[in-house]
LUMDO-287383 format. One record per residue: residue in three letters; x, y, z of N, C-alpha, C, O in turn. Coordinates in nm, 3 decimals, always signed. Example, Ala and Ser with C-alpha at 12.3 -4.5 7.8 and 13.67 -1.06 7.14 Angstrom:
BEGIN
SITE|Ala|+1.319|-0.569|+0.780|+1.230|-0.450|+0.780|+1.320|-0.330|+0.780|+1.424|-0.332|+0.846
SITE|Ser|+1.285|-0.225|+0.708|+1.367|-0.106|+0.714|+1.290|+0.003|+0.787|+1.341|+0.114|+0.804
# end
This chain:
BEGIN
SITE|Unk|+9.347|+10.566|+13.298|+9.335|+10.423|+13.317|+9.366|+10.385|+13.461|+9.443|+10.292|+13.485
SITE|Unk|+9.310|+10.454|+13.555|+9.334|+10.425|+13.695|+9.287|+10.284|+13.729|+9.178|+10.242|+13.690
SITE|Unk|+9.372|+10.212|+13.803|+9.337|+10.077|+13.844|+9.379|+9.971|+13.744|+9.365|+9.852|+13.773
SITE|Unk|+9.428|+10.011|+13.628|+9.473|+9.915|+13.526|+9.623|+9.925|+13.507|+9.684|+10.028|+13.537
SITE|Unk|+9.681|+9.819|+13.458|+9.822|+9.823|+13.422|+9.833|+9.888|+13.285|+9.773|+9.838|+13.189
SITE|Unk|+9.905|+9.997|+13.273|+9.915|+10.066|+13.143|+9.983|+9.980|+13.037|+10.073|+9.901|+13.066
SITE|Unk|+9.938|+9.997|+12.915|+9.996|+9.928|+12.799|+10.089|+10.027|+12.730|+10.050|+10.140|+12.698
SITE|Unk|+10.213|+9.983|+12.706|+10.311|+10.068|+12.638|+10.355|+9.998|+12.511|+10.395|+9.882|+12.512
SITE|Unk|+10.348|+10.072|+12.400|+10.388|+10.020|+12.270|+10.540|+10.031|+12.257|+10.596|+10.141|+12.256
SITE|Unk|+10.607|+9.916|+12.248|+10.752|+9.910|+12.243|+10.806|+9.911|+12.100|+10.925|+9.888|+12.078
SITE|Unk|+10.719|+9.937|+12.002|+10.758|+9.932|+11.861|+10.885|+10.010|+11.827|+10.967|+9.961|+11.750
SITE|Unk|+10.902|+10.131|+11.883|+11.023|+10.206|+11.844|+11.154|+10.136|+11.876|+11.257|+10.169|+11.817
SITE|Unk|+11.154|+10.040|+11.969|+11.279|+9.975|+12.009|+11.263|+9.824|+12.019|+11.332|+9.759|+12.098
SITE|Unk|+11.170|+9.769|+11.940|+11.150|+9.624|+11.950|+11.271|+9.548|+11.897|+11.357|+9.605|+11.830
SITE|Unk|+11.277|+9.421|+11.929|+11.397|+9.341|+11.902|+11.432|+9.328|+11.755|+11.546|+9.299|+11.721
SITE|Unk|+11.335|+9.348|+11.667|+11.365|+9.335|+11.525|+11.423|+9.464|+11.466|+11.467|+9.465|+11.352
SITE|Unk|+11.422|+9.572|+11.544|+11.474|+9.700|+11.495|+11.626|+9.698|+11.492|+11.692|+9.667|+11.591
SITE|Unk|+11.680|+9.732|+11.376|+11.825|+9.746|+11.361|+11.859|+9.895|+11.355|+11.945|+9.943|+11.427
SITE|Unk|+11.789|+9.965|+11.267|+11.807|+10.109|+11.254|+11.705|+10.177|+11.344|+11.588|+10.192|+11.307
SITE|Unk|+11.750|+10.219|+11.461|+11.661|+10.279|+11.560|+11.663|+10.430|+11.544|+11.770|+10.491|+11.532
SITE|Unk|+11.545|+10.489|+11.544|+11.534|+10.634|+11.538|+11.548|+10.689|+11.679|+11.459|+10.672|+11.763
SITE|Unk|+11.660|+10.755|+11.705|+11.688|+10.809|+11.839|+11.579|+10.903|+11.887|+11.554|+10.912|+12.007
SITE|Unk|+11.515|+10.973|+11.795|+11.410|+11.069|+11.832|+11.292|+10.996|+11.896|+11.224|+11.052|+11.982
SITE|Unk|+11.265|+10.872|+11.854|+11.153|+10.795|+11.907|+11.182|+10.735|+12.045|+11.090|+10.699|+12.117
SITE|Unk|+11.311|+10.724|+12.081|+11.345|+10.655|+12.204|+11.318|+10.736|+12.331|+11.274|+10.680|+12.431
SITE|Unk|+11.342|+10.866|+12.327|+11.323|+10.944|+12.450|+11.178|+10.947|+12.496|+11.154|+10.930|+12.616
SITE|Unk|+11.079|+10.967|+12.407|+10.940|+10.960|+12.455|+10.905|+10.823|+12.514|+10.832|+10.814|+12.612
SITE|Unk|+10.957|+10.716|+12.453|+10.934|+10.581|+12.505|+11.001|+10.567|+12.641|+10.942|+10.511|+12.734
SITE|Unk|+11.124|+10.616|+12.654|+11.196|+10.610|+12.781|+11.121|+10.687|+12.889|+11.106|+10.639|+13.001
SITE|Unk|+11.074|+10.808|+12.855|+11.000|+10.889|+12.953|+10.871|+10.821|+12.995|+10.835|+10.823|+13.113
SITE|Unk|+10.801|+10.759|+12.899|+10.676|+10.688|+12.928|+10.700|+10.570|+13.021|+10.626|+10.550|+13.117
SITE|Unk|+10.806|+10.492|+12.993|+10.837|+10.376|+13.079|+10.870|+10.419|+13.221|+10.816|+10.363|+13.317
SITE|Unk|+10.958|+10.518|+13.236|+10.999|+10.562|+13.369|+10.880|+10.620|+13.445|+10.863|+10.594|+13.564
SITE|Unk|+10.798|+10.698|+13.378|+10.679|+10.754|+13.443|+10.586|+10.642|+13.490|+10.535|+10.646|+13.602
SITE|Unk|+10.565|+10.544|+13.405|+10.475|+10.433|+13.440|+10.531|+10.351|+13.555|+10.457|+10.315|+13.647
SITE|Unk|+10.659|+10.320|+13.551|+10.720|+10.245|+13.662|+10.713|+10.325|+13.792|+10.690|+10.268|+13.899
SITE|Unk|+10.734|+10.456|+13.783|+10.734|+10.540|+13.903|+10.594|+10.560|+13.962|+10.580|+10.574|+14.083
SITE|Unk|+10.492|+10.563|+13.877|+10.357|+10.593|+13.925|+10.270|+10.470|+13.945|+10.185|+10.468|+14.034
SITE|Unk|+10.290|+10.366|+13.863|+10.208|+10.246|+13.872|+10.290|+10.128|+13.924|+10.242|+10.049|+14.006
SITE|Unk|+10.412|+10.116|+13.876|+10.499|+10.007|+13.919|+10.504|+9.891|+13.823|+10.593|+9.807|+13.832
SITE|Unk|+10.410|+9.884|+13.731|+10.402|+9.776|+13.633|+10.369|+9.834|+13.497|+10.311|+9.943|+13.487
SITE|Unk|+10.405|+9.761|+13.394|+10.372|+9.801|+13.259|+10.349|+9.674|+13.176|+10.415|+9.572|+13.197
SITE|Unk|+10.258|+9.682|+13.083|+10.234|+9.572|+12.989|+10.291|+9.619|+12.855|+10.238|+9.711|+12.794
SITE|Unk|+10.399|+9.554|+12.811|+10.464|+9.593|+12.686|+10.403|+9.516|+12.569|+10.384|+9.394|+12.576
SITE|Unk|+10.375|+9.587|+12.462|+10.329|+9.524|+12.338|+10.428|+9.558|+12.228|+10.501|+9.657|+12.236
SITE|Unk|+10.429|+9.475|+12.125|+10.517|+9.495|+12.010|+10.665|+9.497|+12.050|+10.741|+9.585|+12.010
SITE|Unk|+10.703|+9.399|+12.130|+10.841|+9.390|+12.179|+10.936|+9.326|+12.079|+11.058|+9.342|+12.089
SITE|Unk|+10.881|+9.255|+11.984|+10.965|+9.179|+11.891|+10.970|+9.031|+11.926|+11.018|+8.951|+11.846
SITE|Unk|+10.923|+8.993|+12.044|+10.908|+8.851|+12.077|+10.772|+8.810|+12.021|+10.667|+8.857|+12.067
SITE|Unk|+10.775|+8.723|+11.924|+10.654|+8.688|+11.850|+10.563|+8.594|+11.928|+10.610|+8.511|+12.006
SITE|Unk|+10.434|+8.609|+11.905|+10.334|+8.523|+11.969|+10.363|+8.376|+11.940|+10.348|+8.291|+12.028
SITE|Unk|+10.403|+8.346|+11.819|+10.432|+8.207|+11.781|+10.545|+8.149|+11.867|+10.544|+8.030|+11.900
SITE|Unk|+10.641|+8.233|+11.904|+10.753|+8.183|+11.985|+10.706|+8.142|+12.124|+10.741|+8.034|+12.171
SITE|Unk|+10.627|+8.227|+12.191|+10.585|+8.185|+12.325|+10.478|+8.078|+12.321|+10.466|+8.001|+12.416
SITE|Unk|+10.399|+8.071|+12.212|+10.304|+7.958|+12.200|+10.380|+7.826|+12.187|+10.343|+7.727|+12.249
SITE|Unk|+10.487|+7.826|+12.106|+10.572|+7.706|+12.094|+10.632|+7.669|+12.229|+10.640|+7.551|+12.264
SITE|Unk|+10.673|+7.770|+12.304|+10.732|+7.748|+12.435|+10.633|+7.679|+12.529|+10.669|+7.585|+12.600
SITE|Unk|+10.508|+7.727|+12.530|+10.405|+7.665|+12.613|+10.382|+7.519|+12.572|+10.365|+7.432|+12.657
SITE|Unk|+10.381|+7.493|+12.442|+10.361|+7.357|+12.392|+10.475|+7.266|+12.437|+10.451|+7.154|+12.482
SITE|Unk|+10.597|+7.314|+12.424|+10.714|+7.235|+12.464|+10.713|+7.212|+12.615|+10.740|+7.101|+12.661
SITE|Unk|+10.682|+7.316|+12.692|+10.676|+7.302|+12.838|+10.569|+7.201|+12.877|+10.592|+7.118|+12.965
SITE|Unk|+10.452|+7.207|+12.813|+10.345|+7.112|+12.843|+10.390|+6.968|+12.814|+10.357|+6.876|+12.889
SITE|Unk|+10.465|+6.951|+12.707|+10.515|+6.816|+12.676|+10.605|+6.766|+12.787|+10.602|+6.648|+12.822
SITE|Unk|+10.686|+6.855|+12.844|+10.771|+6.813|+12.956|+10.685|+6.784|+13.079|+10.701|+6.680|+13.142
SITE|Unk|+10.594|+6.874|+13.114|+10.514|+6.857|+13.235|+10.423|+6.734|+13.226|+10.383|+6.680|+13.329
SITE|Unk|+10.391|+6.689|+13.104|+10.309|+6.569|+13.086|+10.388|+6.439|+13.103|+10.329|+6.332|+13.108
SITE|Unk|+10.520|+6.448|+13.113|+10.602|+6.328|+13.130|+10.574|+6.263|+13.265|+10.529|+6.331|+13.358
SITE|Unk|+10.600|+6.135|+13.277|+10.582|+6.067|+13.407|+10.672|+6.130|+13.513|+10.780|+6.181|+13.483
SITE|Unk|+10.627|+6.124|+13.635|+10.701|+6.178|+13.749|+10.844|+6.123|+13.754|+10.938|+6.197|+13.782
SITE|Unk|+10.859|+5.994|+13.727|+10.992|+5.932|+13.734|+11.089|+5.994|+13.634|+11.210|+5.999|+13.659
SITE|Unk|+11.039|+6.039|+13.521|+11.125|+6.103|+13.420|+11.158|+6.245|+13.465|+11.273|+6.287|+13.458
SITE|Unk|+11.057|+6.320|+13.509|+11.080|+6.459|+13.551|+11.176|+6.466|+13.668|+11.254|+6.561|+13.679
SITE|Unk|+11.173|+6.367|+13.756|+11.261|+6.368|+13.873|+11.409|+6.364|+13.834|+11.494|+6.410|+13.910
SITE|Unk|+11.440|+6.310|+13.716|+11.579|+6.308|+13.670|+11.634|+6.450|+13.652|+11.755|+6.472|+13.654
SITE|Unk|+11.543|+6.544|+13.634|+11.583|+6.682|+13.606|+11.552|+6.775|+13.724|+11.540|+6.896|+13.706
SITE|Unk|+11.538|+6.719|+13.843|+11.504|+6.799|+13.961|+11.608|+6.907|+13.987|+11.728|+6.886|+13.974
SITE|Unk|+11.557|+7.023|+14.023|+11.644|+7.136|+14.058|+11.715|+7.104|+14.188|+11.652|+7.056|+14.282
SITE|Unk|+11.846|+7.130|+14.195|+11.918|+7.103|+14.320|+11.865|+7.189|+14.435|+11.826|+7.304|+14.416
SITE|Unk|+11.863|+7.131|+14.554|+11.818|+7.206|+14.670|+11.932|+7.276|+14.741|+11.910|+7.368|+14.819
SITE|Unk|+12.054|+7.232|+14.714|+12.168|+7.297|+14.779|+12.213|+7.417|+14.696|+12.163|+7.440|+14.585
SITE|Unk|+12.303|+7.492|+14.749|+12.352|+7.613|+14.681|+12.482|+7.587|+14.604|+12.546|+7.682|+14.559
SITE|Unk|+12.520|+7.460|+14.590|+12.648|+7.429|+14.526|+12.641|+7.447|+14.374|+12.744|+7.462|+14.309
SITE|Unk|+12.522|+7.444|+14.319|+12.505|+7.461|+14.174|+12.395|+7.563|+14.151|+12.323|+7.600|+14.243
SITE|Unk|+12.383|+7.607|+14.024|+12.274|+7.701|+13.998|+12.139|+7.631|+14.010|+12.133|+7.508|+14.021
SITE|Unk|+12.035|+7.705|+14.007|+11.901|+7.656|+14.039|+11.825|+7.612|+13.913|+11.705|+7.639|+13.901
SITE|Unk|+11.892|+7.546|+13.821|+11.832|+7.499|+13.697|+11.765|+7.364|+13.721|+11.823|+7.276|+13.785
SITE|Unk|+11.641|+7.348|+13.671|+11.578|+7.217|+13.676|+11.432|+7.220|+13.717|+11.372|+7.326|+13.736
SITE|Unk|+11.376|+7.099|+13.729|+11.234|+7.080|+13.756|+11.206|+7.096|+13.905|+11.285|+7.055|+13.991
SITE|Unk|+11.090|+7.157|+13.935|+11.043|+7.175|+14.072|+10.905|+7.112|+14.081|+10.814|+7.153|+14.009
SITE|Unk|+10.889|+7.013|+14.169|+10.761|+6.942|+14.180|+10.656|+7.028|+14.250|+10.689|+7.127|+14.316
SITE|Unk|+10.532|+6.989|+14.235|+10.420|+7.058|+14.300|+10.444|+7.059|+14.451|+10.480|+6.957|+14.510
SITE|Unk|+10.424|+7.174|+14.511|+10.430|+7.196|+14.656|+10.572|+7.199|+14.713|+10.589|+7.203|+14.835
SITE|Unk|+10.676|+7.198|+14.627|+10.812|+7.206|+14.679|+10.847|+7.349|+14.723|+10.918|+7.369|+14.821
SITE|Unk|+10.797|+7.447|+14.651|+10.824|+7.587|+14.684|+10.705|+7.645|+14.758|+10.591|+7.602|+14.742
SITE|Unk|+10.734|+7.744|+14.841|+10.625|+7.813|+14.908|+10.656|+7.962|+14.913|+10.772|+8.004|+14.914
SITE|Unk|+10.551|+8.041|+14.917|+10.565|+8.186|+14.912|+10.624|+8.244|+15.038|+10.696|+8.343|+15.033
SITE|Unk|+10.594|+8.184|+15.151|+10.655|+8.226|+15.277|+10.652|+8.109|+15.374|+10.588|+8.007|+15.348
SITE|Unk|+10.720|+8.123|+15.485|+10.735|+8.012|+15.579|+10.606|+7.974|+15.650|+10.598|+7.867|+15.710
SITE|Unk|+10.505|+8.059|+15.645|+10.379|+8.031|+15.713|+10.279|+7.957|+15.625|+10.172|+7.919|+15.672
SITE|Unk|+10.313|+7.935|+15.498|+10.220|+7.866|+15.409|+10.274|+7.728|+15.375|+10.391|+7.697|+15.397
SITE|Unk|+10.187|+7.646|+15.321|+10.228|+7.515|+15.268|+10.280|+7.536|+15.126|+10.276|+7.648|+15.074
SITE|Unk|+10.330|+7.431|+15.065|+10.386|+7.441|+14.931|+10.285|+7.491|+14.828|+10.167|+7.458|+14.834
SITE|Unk|+10.335|+7.570|+14.734|+10.250|+7.625|+14.627|+10.203|+7.516|+14.533|+10.274|+7.420|+14.506
SITE|Unk|+10.081|+7.532|+14.484|+10.020|+7.434|+14.395|+10.058|+7.463|+14.250|+9.974|+7.501|+14.168
SITE|Unk|+10.185|+7.443|+14.222|+10.237|+7.460|+14.086|+10.362|+7.376|+14.073|+10.425|+7.340|+14.172
SITE|Unk|+10.396|+7.346|+13.949|+10.526|+7.286|+13.923|+10.598|+7.379|+13.826|+10.535|+7.460|+13.759
SITE|Unk|+10.729|+7.365|+13.819|+10.807|+7.457|+13.738|+10.927|+7.387|+13.678|+10.970|+7.282|+13.725
SITE|Unk|+10.980|+7.447|+13.574|+11.112|+7.412|+13.525|+11.187|+7.544|+13.517|+11.155|+7.629|+13.434
SITE|Unk|+11.287|+7.561|+13.603|+11.366|+7.683|+13.607|+11.486|+7.670|+13.517|+11.560|+7.572|+13.521
SITE|Unk|+11.506|+7.773|+13.434|+11.618|+7.775|+13.342|+11.715|+7.882|+13.390|+11.679|+7.999|+13.401
SITE|Unk|+11.837|+7.841|+13.418|+11.944|+7.931|+13.459|+12.064|+7.901|+13.370|+12.110|+7.786|+13.362
SITE|Unk|+12.114|+8.003|+13.304|+12.225|+7.983|+13.210|+12.353|+8.041|+13.266|+12.348|+8.140|+13.339
SITE|Unk|+12.468|+7.983|+13.234|+12.485|+7.853|+13.173|+12.462|+7.742|+13.276|+12.464|+7.767|+13.397
SITE|Unk|+12.439|+7.622|+13.228|+12.415|+7.510|+13.318|+12.541|+7.478|+13.397|+12.653|+7.492|+13.347
SITE|Unk|+12.521|+7.435|+13.520|+12.634|+7.389|+13.602|+12.670|+7.247|+13.560|+12.591|+7.178|+13.495
SITE|Unk|+12.788|+7.204|+13.596|+12.834|+7.069|+13.565|+12.734|+6.966|+13.618|+12.692|+6.974|+13.734
SITE|Unk|+12.697|+6.871|+13.535|+12.605|+6.767|+13.575|+12.458|+6.799|+13.548|+12.373|+6.711|+13.557
SITE|Unk|+12.429|+6.923|+13.514|+12.290|+6.959|+13.484|+12.266|+6.942|+13.334|+12.354|+6.966|+13.252
SITE|Unk|+12.143|+6.900|+13.300|+12.112|+6.871|+13.161|+11.974|+6.925|+13.125|+11.898|+6.970|+13.211
SITE|Unk|+11.947|+6.919|+12.998|+11.814|+6.952|+12.946|+11.737|+6.821|+12.929|+11.798|+6.716|+12.912
SITE|Unk|+11.604|+6.826|+12.935|+11.524|+6.704|+12.918|+11.538|+6.648|+12.776|+11.487|+6.706|+12.681
SITE|Unk|+11.605|+6.536|+12.762|+11.625|+6.476|+12.631|+11.497|+6.412|+12.579|+11.485|+6.387|+12.459
SITE|Unk|+11.401|+6.387|+12.667|+11.273|+6.328|+12.626|+11.188|+6.426|+12.545|+11.095|+6.386|+12.475
SITE|Unk|+11.221|+6.552|+12.553|+11.156|+6.657|+12.473|+11.269|+6.725|+12.396|+11.323|+6.826|+12.442
SITE|Unk|+11.306|+6.670|+12.279|+11.429|+6.713|+12.210|+11.439|+6.863|+12.182|+11.549|+6.918|+12.185
SITE|Unk|+11.328|+6.929|+12.154|+11.333|+7.071|+12.120|+11.331|+7.163|+12.242|+11.337|+7.285|+12.227
SITE|Unk|+11.323|+7.107|+12.362|+11.315|+7.185|+12.485|+11.431|+7.284|+12.497|+11.410|+7.403|+12.517
SITE|Unk|+11.553|+7.233|+12.486|+11.671|+7.319|+12.500|+11.672|+7.430|+12.397|+11.687|+7.547|+12.432
SITE|Unk|+11.656|+7.396|+12.270|+11.662|+7.496|+12.163|+11.559|+7.607|+12.183|+11.593|+7.725|+12.173
SITE|Unk|+11.435|+7.570|+12.211|+11.328|+7.669|+12.225|+11.350|+7.757|+12.347|+11.330|+7.879|+12.340
SITE|Unk|+11.389|+7.697|+12.460|+11.406|+7.776|+12.581|+11.531|+7.863|+12.577|+11.529|+7.975|+12.628
SITE|Unk|+11.639|+7.814|+12.518|+11.760|+7.896|+12.507|+11.733|+8.018|+12.418|+11.775|+8.129|+12.449
SITE|Unk|+11.663|+7.996|+12.308|+11.632|+8.107|+12.218|+11.542|+8.210|+12.288|+11.565|+8.330|+12.277
SITE|Unk|+11.440|+8.163|+12.357|+11.350|+8.254|+12.428|+11.424|+8.328|+12.540|+11.406|+8.448|+12.558
SITE|Unk|+11.506|+8.255|+12.614|+11.586|+8.314|+12.722|+11.672|+8.428|+12.668|+11.677|+8.536|+12.726
SITE|Unk|+11.738|+8.403|+12.555|+11.825|+8.506|+12.496|+11.743|+8.625|+12.448|+11.785|+8.740|+12.464
SITE|Unk|+11.627|+8.600|+12.389|+11.541|+8.712|+12.346|+11.496|+8.795|+12.466|+11.492|+8.918|+12.460
SITE|Unk|+11.462|+8.728|+12.576|+11.422|+8.800|+12.697|+11.539|+8.882|+12.751|+11.519|+8.995|+12.795
SITE|Unk|+11.659|+8.827|+12.748|+11.777|+8.899|+12.796|+11.801|+9.024|+12.710|+11.830|+9.131|+12.762
SITE|Unk|+11.790|+9.008|+12.579|+11.808|+9.123|+12.487|+11.701|+9.230|+12.513|+11.732|+9.349|+12.515
SITE|Unk|+11.576|+9.186|+12.533|+11.469|+9.281|+12.562|+11.494|+9.350|+12.696|+11.476|+9.472|+12.707
SITE|Unk|+11.537|+9.274|+12.797|+11.570|+9.334|+12.927|+11.673|+9.445|+12.912|+11.660|+9.552|+12.972
SITE|Unk|+11.776|+9.420|+12.831|+11.880|+9.521|+12.814|+11.825|+9.646|+12.746|+11.867|+9.757|+12.779
SITE|Unk|+11.733|+9.630|+12.654|+11.672|+9.747|+12.590|+11.585|+9.824|+12.690|+11.584|+9.947|+12.691
SITE|Unk|+11.512|+9.751|+12.772|+11.430|+9.816|+12.874|+11.520|+9.893|+12.972|+11.490|+10.007|+13.007
SITE|Unk|+11.628|+9.830|+13.015|+11.721|+9.897|+13.107|+11.784|+10.021|+13.043|+11.802|+10.123|+13.109
SITE|Unk|+11.817|+10.011|+12.915|+11.871|+10.129|+12.846|+11.769|+10.242|+12.848|+11.805|+10.358|+12.873
SITE|Unk|+11.643|+10.210|+12.821|+11.539|+10.314|+12.821|+11.517|+10.370|+12.961|+11.492|+10.490|+12.976
SITE|Unk|+11.528|+10.287|+13.063|+11.518|+10.337|+13.201|+11.632|+10.435|+13.227|+11.611|+10.542|+13.285
SITE|Unk|+11.752|+10.399|+13.185|+11.866|+10.490|+13.200|+11.843|+10.622|+13.130|+11.872|+10.728|+13.185
SITE|Unk|+11.790|+10.616|+13.008|+11.759|+10.739|+12.934|+11.649|+10.819|+13.004|+11.658|+10.941|+13.017
SITE|Unk|+11.545|+10.748|+13.049|+11.432|+10.815|+13.113|+11.469|+10.878|+13.246|+11.408|+10.977|+13.287
SITE|Unk|+11.569|+10.822|+13.314|+11.617|+10.879|+13.440|+11.726|+10.984|+13.415|+11.777|+11.046|+13.508
SITE|Unk|+11.759|+11.003|+13.287|+11.861|+11.101|+13.244|+11.996|+11.074|+13.309|+12.066|+11.165|+13.354
SITE|Unk|+12.030|+10.946|+13.314|+12.162|+10.906|+13.363|+12.266|+10.951|+13.260|+12.254|+10.917|+13.143
SITE|Unk|+12.365|+11.027|+13.302|+12.462|+11.081|+13.205|+12.537|+10.972|+13.128|+12.566|+10.990|+13.009
SITE|Unk|+12.568|+10.861|+13.193|+12.646|+10.754|+13.130|+12.560|+10.628|+13.119|+12.574|+10.536|+13.200
SITE|Unk|+12.473|+10.624|+13.020|+12.385|+10.509|+13.004|+12.466|+10.383|+12.973|+12.430|+10.274|+13.016
SITE|Unk|+12.574|+10.397|+12.898|+12.659|+10.282|+12.867|+12.718|+10.223|+12.995|+12.721|+10.101|+13.011
SITE|Unk|+12.763|+10.308|+13.085|+12.815|+10.261|+13.214|+12.707|+10.196|+13.298|+12.731|+10.097|+13.366
SITE|Unk|+12.586|+10.254|+13.293|+12.471|+10.197|+13.363|+12.443|+10.057|+13.312|+12.423|+9.964|+13.391
SITE|Unk|+12.442|+10.040|+13.181|+12.416|+9.908|+13.121|+12.527|+9.809|+13.153|+12.502|+9.689|+13.164
SITE|Unk|+12.649|+9.857|+13.168|+12.761|+9.768|+13.200|+12.739|+9.697|+13.333|+12.792|+9.588|+13.354
SITE|Unk|+12.662|+9.758|+13.423|+12.635|+9.693|+13.552|+12.550|+9.568|+13.536|+12.542|+9.486|+13.628
SITE|Unk|+12.485|+9.553|+13.419|+12.397|+9.438|+13.394|+12.457|+9.343|+13.291|+12.387|+9.254|+13.242
SITE|Unk|+12.584|+9.360|+13.258|+12.643|+9.282|+13.149|+12.645|+9.131|+13.175|+12.651|+9.053|+13.081
SITE|Unk|+12.640|+9.091|+13.302|+12.644|+8.948|+13.332|+12.505|+8.887|+13.345|+12.491|+8.768|+13.375
SITE|Unk|+12.402|+8.966|+13.324|+12.267|+8.913|+13.336|+12.250|+8.796|+13.238|+12.270|+8.810|+13.118
SITE|Unk|+12.212|+8.682|+13.293|+12.194|+8.564|+13.209|+12.324|+8.505|+13.158|+12.324|+8.429|+13.061
SITE|Unk|+12.434|+8.539|+13.221|+12.565|+8.494|+13.174|+12.643|+8.417|+13.279|+12.763|+8.396|+13.261
SITE|Unk|+12.580|+8.375|+13.387|+12.650|+8.295|+13.486|+12.681|+8.370|+13.613|+12.646|+8.323|+13.722
SITE|Unk|+12.746|+8.485|+13.602|+12.781|+8.561|+13.723|+12.655|+8.621|+13.786|+12.655|+8.659|+13.903
SITE|Unk|+12.549|+8.630|+13.709|+12.419|+8.677|+13.758|+12.320|+8.567|+13.723|+12.287|+8.548|+13.606
SITE|Unk|+12.272|+8.496|+13.821|+12.188|+8.379|+13.793|+12.042|+8.419|+13.767|+11.953|+8.392|+13.847
SITE|Unk|+12.022|+8.482|+13.653|+11.889|+8.520|+13.609|+11.811|+8.394|+13.574|+11.861|+8.307|+13.502
SITE|Unk|+11.688|+8.384|+13.625|+11.608|+8.263|+13.606|+11.487|+8.290|+13.520|+11.416|+8.389|+13.539
SITE|Unk|+11.463|+8.201|+13.424|+11.339|+8.198|+13.347|+11.265|+8.074|+13.394|+11.321|+7.964|+13.392
SITE|Unk|+11.140|+8.089|+13.436|+11.063|+7.975|+13.488|+10.946|+7.942|+13.398|+10.863|+8.029|+13.368
SITE|Unk|+10.939|+7.817|+13.357|+10.819|+7.765|+13.292|+10.732|+7.708|+13.404|+10.778|+7.624|+13.482
SITE|Unk|+10.608|+7.753|+13.412|+10.520|+7.712|+13.521|+10.399|+7.636|+13.469|+10.350|+7.661|+13.359
SITE|Unk|+10.353|+7.543|+13.550|+10.226|+7.475|+13.523|+10.147|+7.472|+13.652|+10.197|+7.433|+13.758
SITE|Unk|+10.022|+7.515|+13.641|+9.930|+7.514|+13.754|+9.828|+7.403|+13.732|+9.732|+7.421|+13.656
SITE|Unk|+9.846|+7.289|+13.796|+9.752|+7.178|+13.778|+9.617|+7.211|+13.841|+9.608|+7.306|+13.919
SITE|Unk|+9.513|+7.134|+13.808|+9.384|+7.157|+13.872|+9.397|+7.153|+14.025|+9.474|+7.075|+14.080
SITE|Unk|+9.320|+7.238|+14.091|+9.325|+7.244|+14.237|+9.254|+7.122|+14.294|+9.137|+7.097|+14.262
SITE|Unk|+9.322|+7.045|+14.380|+9.258|+6.927|+14.440|+9.153|+6.968|+14.543|+9.151|+7.082|+14.590
SITE|Unk|+9.065|+6.875|+14.576|+8.957|+6.902|+14.672|+9.009|+6.927|+14.814|+8.945|+6.998|+14.891
SITE|Unk|+9.122|+6.870|+14.847|+9.172|+6.877|+14.985|+9.280|+6.983|+15.005|+9.382|+6.956|+15.067
SITE|Unk|+9.259|+7.102|+14.953|+9.356|+7.210|+14.965|+9.342|+7.278|+15.101|+9.232|+7.308|+15.146
SITE|Unk|+9.456|+7.300|+15.164|+9.457|+7.372|+15.291|+9.439|+7.521|+15.264|+9.477|+7.570|+15.158
SITE|Unk|+9.381|+7.592|+15.358|+9.364|+7.736|+15.342|+9.499|+7.808|+15.341|+9.507|+7.925|+15.303
SITE|Unk|+9.604|+7.740|+15.383|+9.737|+7.800|+15.383|+9.817|+7.762|+15.258|+9.938|+7.781|+15.254
SITE|Unk|+9.750|+7.709|+15.156|+9.817|+7.671|+15.033|+9.782|+7.772|+14.926|+9.669|+7.820|+14.917
SITE|Unk|+9.884|+7.805|+14.844|+9.865|+7.904|+14.738|+9.894|+7.841|+14.603|+9.961|+7.738|+14.592
SITE|Unk|+9.842|+7.905|+14.503|+9.877|+7.869|+14.367|+9.985|+7.960|+14.327|+10.034|+7.952|+14.215
# end
């Protein structure tokens, strides 16, 4: 499959697995490490994060992005470094590098736990519940992927390796989940603007 991102079946260690067959994990670990080392990317299937969950997430995010600008501005992500980077980002506020104009997207960045004074959009009541649940599922999946990387690299102390990531998504490590929306491209886009 040269030129394509390989697809790896994560069934042996998906999130719904309680009784994991250790014999199935090493081939999966070896496959992941080989793919990361040779291609750099992998498309995981059968992770245990259900299609219905991310479809609901897109629906909830769209409901937020459809709100009036004046409402979304109440949830603007702070620009200073005094708090975590949780909140809404308007179109063209971020840019990929200093030589380009702002990117043609808007976002809502989720960083857990929230800093004092930061809130969830109350205008979309299920926003917090859906995103917190998805965030936690992603964190759990990340830890399983990291465990398999440790196994695939034959790290003698995989538990110690995983301990280095124990704060992921827990405050001391500001792991960000971003909901993105790419609005239609306007007619007057500069050649230095990106989506």
